[in-house]
C-alpha positions in Angstrom: -135.4 155.5 16.7 -137.2 152.2 16.3 -136.0 149.8 13.6 -137.6 146.8 11.9 -136.8 143.3 13.1 -133.5 141.5 12.5 -135.5 138.9 10.6 -136.8 141.5 8.2 -133.3 142.9 7.8 -131.9 139.5 6.9 -134.5 139.0 4.3 -133.8 142.4 2.9 -130.1 141.8 2.6 -130.8 138.5 0.8 -133.2 140.1 -1.6 -130.7 142.9 -2.4 -127.9 140.4 -3.1 -130.2 139.0 -5.8 -130.9 142.4 -7.3 -129.3 142.8 -10.7 -126.2 145.1 -10.9 -127.2 146.8 -14.2 -130.9 147.2 -14.0 -132.7 150.2 -15.4 -133.1 153.0 -12.9 -136.8 152.6 -12.4 -138.4 155.0 -10.0 -141.0 154.3 -7.4 -142.9 157.4 -6.3 -144.7 157.4 -3.0 -147.8 159.6 -2.6 -149.0 161.0 0.7 -151.7 163.4 1.9 -152.0 163.8 5.7 -149.4 162.3 8.1 -151.7 162.3 11.2 -154.0 160.2 13.2 -157.0 162.6 13.4 -157.6 163.2 9.6 -159.7 161.3 7.1 -158.5 157.7 7.1 -158.7 157.3 3.3 -156.0 159.9 2.8 -154.0 159.6 6.0 -150.8 157.9 7.0 -150.2 157.5 10.7 -147.0 159.1 12.0 -146.0 155.7 13.3 -146.5 154.0 9.9 -144.7 156.9 8.1 -141.7 156.4 10.3 -141.7 152.7 9.8 -141.8 153.3 6.0 -138.8 155.6 6.2 -137.0 153.0 8.3 -137.8 150.4 5.7 -136.3 152.5 2.9 -133.1 152.7 4.9 -133.1 149.0 5.6 -133.5 148.3 1.9 -130.7 150.9 1.1 -132.9 152.4 -1.6 -131.8 155.9 -2.6 -134.4 158.5 -2.0 -133.9 161.1 -4.8 -135.4 164.4 -6.0 -138.6 163.8 -8.1 -137.8 165.8 -11.2 -134.3 164.6 -11.7 -135.0 160.9 -11.0 -138.2 160.9 -13.2 -136.3 162.2 -16.1 -133.6 159.5 -15.5 -136.2 156.8 -15.3 -137.9 157.9 -18.5 -134.5 157.8 -20.2 -133.9 154.3 -19.0 -130.7 155.2 -17.1 -129.0 152.4 -15.4 -128.5 152.1 -11.6 -127.8 149.4 -9.1 -131.4 149.3 -7.8 -134.7 151.2 -7.9 -134.8 154.8 -6.7 -137.6 156.2 -4.6 -139.2 159.7 -4.6 -141.5 161.0 -1.8 -144.4 163.3 -2.6 -147.2 165.0 -0.7 -150.4 166.4 -2.2 -152.3 169.4 -0.9 -149.8 170.9 1.5 -151.6 169.8 4.7 -150.2 171.2 7.9 -149.3 167.8 9.3 -146.7 167.5 6.6 -145.0 170.6 8.0 -145.2 169.6 11.6 -144.8 165.8 11.4 -143.4 164.6 8.1 -140.9 167.3 7.4 -138.8 166.9 10.7 -138.7 163.1 10.1 -137.4 163.5 6.6 -134.9 166.2 7.7 -133.5 163.8 10.2 -132.7 161.4 7.4 -131.7 164.0 4.8 -134.4 162.7 2.4 -135.6 165.0 -0.4 -139.4 165.3 -1.2 -141.9 167.2 -3.2 -145.1 169.0 -2.1 -147.8 169.5 -4.7 -149.8 172.6 -3.7 -153.3 173.7 -4.6 -152.7 177.3 -4.1 -156.2 178.6 -3.3 -156.2 176.4 -0.1 -152.9 177.8 1.3 -153.6 179.4 4.7 -157.0 177.7 5.3 -157.7 175.6 8.3 -155.6 172.4 8.1 -153.3 173.6 5.4 -149.9 175.2 5.5 -149.4 178.9 5.3 -147.3 180.7 2.8 -144.7 181.4 5.5 -144.5 177.7 6.3 -144.2 176.8 2.6 -141.5 179.4 2.2 -139.5 178.0 5.0 -139.6 174.6 3.3 -138.9 176.0 -0.1 -135.7 177.5 1.2 -134.4 174.0 1.9 -132.6 172.4 -1.0 -134.2 169.0 -0.2 -137.7 170.4 -0.8 -139.4 171.0 -4.1 -142.8 172.8 -4.3 -144.9 172.1 -7.4 -148.3 172.6 -9.0 -151.5 170.8 -7.9 -153.8 173.4 -9.6 -155.3 176.5 -8.1 -158.7 175.2 -7.0 -158.2 171.4 -6.8 -161.1 171.0 -9.2 -162.1 168.0 -11.3 -160.1 169.0 -14.4 -161.3 166.4 -17.0 -163.8 168.0 -19.3 -167.4 167.4 -18.0 -169.9 165.7 -20.4 -172.0 168.9 -20.7 -169.1 171.4 -20.7 -168.5 173.5 -23.8 -165.0 173.1 -25.1 -164.2 176.9 -24.9 -165.5 177.0 -21.3 -163.3 174.0 -20.4 -160.3 175.5 -22.1 -160.7 178.7 -20.1 -161.3 176.9 -16.8 -158.3 174.6 -17.1 -155.9 177.3 -18.4 -156.8 179.5 -15.4 -156.4 176.7 -12.9 -153.0 175.5 -14.2 -151.4 178.9 -15.0 -152.7 180.9 -12.0 -151.3 178.2 -9.6 -147.9 178.2 -11.4 -147.8 182.0 -11.3 -148.7 182.1 -7.6 -146.0 179.6 -6.7 -143.4 181.6 -8.6 -144.5 184.9 -7.0 -144.8 183.6 -3.5 -142.0 181.1 -3.3 -139.8 181.6 -6.4 -140.7 178.1 -7.6 -141.4 177.4 -11.3 -141.1 173.6 -11.5 -142.3 171.8 -14.6 -144.3 169.2 -12.7 -148.0 168.8 -12.0 -150.1 166.4 -9.9 -153.6 165.8 -11.1 -156.3 166.5 -8.4 -158.0 163.2 -7.5 -155.6 161.6 -10.0 -158.1 162.4 -12.7 -157.0 163.2 -16.3 -158.0 162.7 -19.9 -156.1 163.0 -23.2 -157.0 166.6 -23.7 -155.7 167.5 -20.2 -152.5 165.6 -20.9 -152.0 167.7 -24.0 -152.3 170.8 -21.9 -149.3 169.6 -19.8 -147.4 168.5 -22.9 -147.7 172.0 -24.4 -146.3 173.5 -21.1 -143.5 170.9 -20.9 -144.7 169.6 -17.6 -144.5 166.1 -16.2 -147.9 164.9 -15.0 -148.4 162.6 -12.0 -151.5 160.6 -11.2 -152.6 158.4 -8.3 -152.5 155.0 -10.1 -149.8 152.6 -8.9 -146.7 151.4 -10.6 -143.1 152.2 -11.2 -141.7 154.8 -13.7 -139.4 153.6 -16.4 -138.7 153.9 -20.1 -142.1 152.5 -21.0 -143.9 155.3 -19.0 -145.3 158.4 -20.4 -144.5 161.9 -19.3 -148.1 163.0 -18.6 -149.5 159.9 -17.0 -146.9 159.0 -14.4 -147.8 156.6 -11.6 -147.4 156.9 -7.9 -148.1 154.4 -5.1 -150.7 155.8 -2.5 -149.2 155.4 1.0 -152.3 155.9 3.2 -152.6 153.4 6.1 -154.8 151.1 4.0 -152.2 150.8 1.2 -148.8 151.4 2.8 -148.5 148.6 5.3 -144.9 147.3 5.7 -146.0 143.7 4.8 -146.7 144.6 1.1 -144.3 147.5 0.8 -141.3 145.6 -0.6 -143.3 144.5 -3.8 -144.1 148.1 -4.5 -140.6 149.5 -3.8 -139.0 146.8 -6.0 -141.6 147.0 -8.8 -140.6 147.6 -12.4 -142.4 149.6 -15.1 -144.8 147.4 -17.0 -143.2 146.6 -20.4 -146.0 148.1 -22.5 -145.7 151.8 -23.7 -148.1 153.8 -21.4 -148.8 156.2 -24.3 -150.5 153.3 -26.1 -152.9 152.6 -23.2 -156.5 153.9 -23.3 -157.4 157.5 -22.4 -159.0 156.4 -19.2 -162.4 158.1 -19.6 -164.8 155.2 -20.2 -167.2 155.1 -23.0 -168.7 151.8 -21.9 -169.0 150.1 -18.5 -167.2 147.9 -17.7 -164.3 149.1 -19.9 -162.0 146.7 -21.7 -158.2 147.0 -21.5 -156.1 145.6 -24.2 -152.3 145.4 -24.5 -149.7 143.2 -26.3 -147.7 140.6 -24.4 -144.5 141.4 -26.3 -141.4 139.4 -25.5 -141.3 140.1 -21.7 -144.7 138.9 -20.7 -146.2 135.4 -20.5 -150.0 134.9 -20.4 -149.9 132.3 -17.7 -147.9 134.5 -15.3 -150.1 137.5 -15.6 -152.4 138.4 -12.7 -155.0 141.1 -13.0 -157.5 142.7 -10.5 -160.3 145.2 -10.8 -161.5 147.6 -8.1 -164.3 146.0 -6.1 -164.0 142.6 -7.8 -160.6 141.3 -6.8 -158.9 139.0 -9.3 -160.4 138.9 -12.7 -159.9 136.7 -15.8 -157.7 137.6 -18.7 -158.4 136.7 -22.3 -155.6 136.0 -24.7 -156.0 136.4 -28.5 -152.7 135.7 -30.1 -150.2 138.2 -28.7 -152.9 140.5 -27.2 -154.3 140.4 -23.7 -157.9 141.6 -22.9 -158.9 142.5 -19.4 -162.5 143.4 -18.4 -164.3 143.5 -15.1 -167.3 141.0 -14.9 -169.9 143.7 -14.3 -170.5 147.5 -14.3 -168.5 149.6 -11.8 -170.4 152.4 -10.2 -167.6 154.5 -8.6 -166.2 157.6 -10.3 -162.6 156.3 -10.3 -161.4 152.7 -10.4 -158.4 150.7 -11.6 -157.4 147.6 -13.4 -154.1 146.4 -11.8 -152.0 143.8 -13.5 -148.7 142.3 -12.3 -146.2 139.9 -13.8 -142.9 138.5 -12.4 -139.9 140.6 -13.6 -137.2 138.4 -12.1 -135.2 138.6 -8.8 -138.4 138.7 -6.8 -139.7 141.9 -8.4 -142.9 142.5 -10.5 -143.8 144.4 -13.5 -146.8 146.6 -12.3 -149.5 148.1 -14.4 -152.4 150.2 -13.0 -154.9 151.4 -15.6 -156.9 154.3 -14.3 -160.5 154.6 -15.4 -162.7 157.6 -15.0 -166.5 157.5 -15.1 -167.7 161.0 -15.9 -171.3 160.0 -15.4 -170.7 159.4 -11.7 -170.9 162.3 -9.2 -167.9 164.4 -8.4 -166.4 164.1 -4.9 
């Protein structure tokens, strides 16, 4: 099995020797869709890169842990020698069964598959038989990704009662189907497209579910149960060169529950958060989708971040990083959702 270079290994060892022995057990969650070369590039990780990423996790000696357990530990601020990593797949594509699952089995690494149940058995997706085979493996968790993979945030012209009925059906029918077909009733949910609003978060809170998005960052005691970040690992985002910064990232020291809803009411939106005692204004770096690095404005202890012009895409991010010591970074990704833009 190919390994990374000796030079990379030496750098890895040096970085781990500098890693604090009593750091919080922050969790980095990796998000995949397809693991294939012949599927849409925006959501695909090549098998070659996927294997390199798994090799790199082993080189770093980062524990790969079950998602539910390690998320709860991270939210509680449990201590560990170094970050933990969890591996997730959205949509239950057949390449996960044929390509990713054997590679993970070889390394005895656990992982979670978020399933949109209406798609099971369709072309390109796993069958119930294949999912059942995986579900019978103690390393594998099967969880809810909605029934229909719809856009679940309430639409601008949608009556509240109609939205309530639509969302309750999509969430609960999928959960009932997973329990009936696979015996799985796991309190976790991955938002289709990574889209959510406060009202949808409240749906998960009432069910006692953890909610995972597609915005980047680590999970720690500052995170919120229904807006949990994951790092996308498609080819464009998961290259080995920048992977260490993601794997070693720390939860941004601002309570995620205090951040904006994400559904914009003006464009470009403004993000505000306090510096607190862990952040320094002159060490903060922020970026906006489509604009690259953007300026930050400081007013006393508060930071204001705003893109210089209107953003036309449906989903976009403001990402901010700040040194966290020992070569790691606090990492914040604020998801924005423009409901006036067309759905995918």
